[in-house]
C-alpha positions as CSV (number, residue, x, y, z in Angstrom):
1,M,-25.3,-38.5,69.4
2,E,-28.0,-41.1,69.8
3,C,-27.2,-44.7,69.2
4,N,-28.5,-45.9,65.8
5,V,-26.2,-48.9,65.2
6,G,-27.2,-52.2,66.9
7,L,-24.8,-54.6,68.5
8,V,-24.8,-57.1,65.7
9,E,-24.4,-54.3,63.1
10,Q,-21.6,-52.9,65.3
11,K,-19.6,-56.1,65.2
12,A,-20.2,-56.6,61.5
13,R,-19.0,-53.0,60.8
14,V,-15.8,-53.4,62.8
15,L,-15.0,-56.8,61.3
16,A,-15.6,-55.5,57.8
17,G,-13.5,-52.4,58.4
18,L,-10.7,-54.5,59.8
19,A,-10.8,-56.8,56.8
20,M,-10.7,-53.7,54.4
21,V,-7.7,-52.3,56.3
22,G,-6.0,-55.7,56.2
23,V,-6.5,-56.2,52.5
24,G,-5.5,-52.6,51.8
25,A,-2.3,-53.1,53.8
26,Y,-1.5,-56.5,52.3
27,Y,-1.9,-55.3,48.7
28,N,-0.4,-51.8,49.5
29,F,-3.7,-50.1,48.3
30,K,-3.9,-47.2,50.8
31,P,-7.3,-45.9,49.6
32,L,-9.0,-49.2,50.7
33,A,-7.3,-49.0,54.1
34,V,-8.4,-45.4,54.6
35,I,-12.0,-46.3,53.5
36,G,-11.9,-49.2,55.9
37,M,-11.6,-46.8,58.8
38,V,-15.1,-45.5,58.3
39,P,-17.0,-48.7,59.3
40,I,-14.6,-49.2,62.2
41,L,-15.3,-45.7,63.5
42,T,-19.1,-45.9,63.0
43,G,-19.1,-49.3,64.7
44,M,-17.1,-48.1,67.7
45,L,-19.2,-44.9,68.1
46,R,-22.4,-46.9,67.4
47,W,-23.6,-43.9,65.4
48,C,-23.8,-43.6,61.6
49,P,-24.6,-40.4,59.8
50,I,-26.2,-42.3,56.9
51,N,-28.5,-44.2,59.4
52,A,-29.4,-40.8,61.0
53,A,-30.2,-39.2,57.6
54,T,-32.5,-42.1,56.5
55,G,-34.1,-42.4,59.9
56,Y,-32.9,-46.0,60.5
57,N,-32.3,-47.0,64.1
58,G,-30.7,-50.4,64.7
59,C,-30.9,-49.9,68.5
60,K,-34.3,-51.5,69.2
61,N,-34.7,-50.1,72.7
62,T,-33.1,-47.3,74.8
63,S,-31.5,-49.8,77.2
64,D,-29.2,-50.9,74.3
65,E,-27.7,-47.4,74.0
66,Y,-24.0,-47.6,74.9
67,G,-24.5,-50.7,77.0
68,K,-26.7,-49.0,79.5
């Protein structure tokens, strides 16, 4: 898998996912907590299937790929 999620987008995805999981847990709304796992995983992997399907690449250069 090639990196297609940039560093800023990665942090935003993980924070948004954590917020969704937190709100879902607080209000006992499990579907929101499960959906919140998607941005966390795509942020951690730095690869998003929707970005790949649309051709969007948030990694501007190849040196950004996985911190290399």
